[in-house]
N, C-alpha and C positions, 0 to 999 in steps of 0.2 A: 466629866464621862462617868462622874457615878450616876446619871442614867443609865447605866449599861453595867451589866455582872459577864463575869466569866471573859468566853471566849470573845464577843463584842468588843469587852472593855479594851481587852489585850490588842485584838484586832487595828482598833482606832488607835490606839496610841502609838502602834507599833510602824504602821503604814499610813493611816489618813490625816494625823496630824502630823505635820513635817516640818514645825516651827522648832529646834534645837532650842532655845532660849525658852520653852515650856517643858522641857526635859532634864533629868540629872541623869550621869554618868559616873560609872565607878573609873577613876584615873590608868589602872592597869589593863580595865578593858579598850579604853580610845589607842592608850600607847601600843600594847599589843599589838590591836587590831591593826594599826596604820592608819586610822580612818582621818583625813582630811577634809578640809574645804576646798570647794571648785575656787578657781583662779576666774570667775564671772563677774560681771557689774552687778550681776544680779542673779537672784537664784542661787547663790554659790553654797546657800545650806543644803539644798533640797535633797540632793543625792548621800551627804551626810548621812540624814536624818533615814533617809530610809536604808540605805547601808547599814546603820547598827539597829535598823528595829527590824533586817533582815539576820545581822548575824547574833544578836543579844538573845542569850537563853532564858532569861527570866525577864520579866517585865512585869513591875508594879506600880500601882498608881497614890497617889495620897492626895487626902481633900483640903490641907492645910494649903491659906493661899500665897506664895513668895515672891508675888511681884505683883506689878501693876503695868500694864499694854497702854502705851498710847499713843495714839494713829494719830498724824499729822496731814495735810494739806498738800499735795507736791510730794507725797513718801514715795517711792516705787510701791508698795501694797495700797496706799490708798489711789494715787492712777495704774492701777495695774497694767501693762501691756498695753499702753496709752502711746508709745511712740516704735517706729520702725528696727530700732538696734535692740528695746525690752525683747519686743516680740520672737525677733529670730532668735538673743541670747533664750530666750524662757522654753521657744520649741526646741532647740538643741539640748537644752539641760533635762527638759521632760521625759523625750525621746529617750535620750540615755537611760532614766528614771524607768523609764516605761519597760525598757530591754530588760533592767534589771528587776523587777517584777515578776516580765515574764518568765524571769530565767530560774526564777524561786516558787512559781506556781502560785503566784500571790496573786488573787484576780482582783486588782485596783487599776484606775484606768484612768490616771490624769494626762496620758498625754494627748486623750480621748477628748478629754474634759477640755482641756485649753482649745482645739481644735475648734469644738464645739461654740465657747466662747469667743471667740475668735470669727467666727461665721455668722456666729448672732448678735455679737456685739462692736465688731470692728470689724466690718465687712469693707471698710475702706481700705483695710489693710493685705487683701485675701492674695495680692501678686507678690506676697512675701509668704504667705504660705504654699502658694505655689511653685516659689524658687524654693522654697525649703524642701517640698516632695521631690521636685525634680531633681537639687543637687543628692537628695539622699536615697532617690530612683524608690519613693513611695508611690506607688498611684494614688494622682489626687482625688479621682471620681469616687473609686473606695473609699478614699479617707474620710469622706465626706457622707459617703453614707454609713462608713460605722455607728459616727457618733449619734447618727438619728435611730439608729438601733438601738444601740444603748441607751439614751434617753428612751426611748418606748420600749422594750423590752424590760428592761431592770428600773427607768423612775419609783414605779411603786416598790418594788423591793427594795432600794433605797432608802425612800421616805418612811418603811414603817421600819425598817431595820436601821439605819442609820440618821435617822429623823435632825440632829442637831448638825450635820450635812446639808 
């Protein structure tokens, strides 16, 4: 995040960087806010990270390296949404997070990015996406169009302003 200054850096830390293992919190903030991880097999930390980002009065970044992250084959992040259970769980979590962001007036679109990823890279699981839309009363046709519009309208803006993502 050192590539960004001011409000862009803060926005990245609050809403785009969702991994809580790369963040530090005051104990009182977590205790008083009642923040908890979801009880889901994956993406259980996503809502936690976004909720804390929304609730935090102050966000500060530090350039010191505090941990080393190792990714391994077969991990949930390496094989992102590779099974129907992973996709359906992530769709539910990402939709709930999208509703939190929308309610807070934050212009970030994780759910639509996941839909776009699914349609482009996991098209063989499109039926799971359709079923999810039917269960949540979300128009599948409009859902397919929205990520396309986001990709077309915001791709340049995101590349220019959020180049690390």
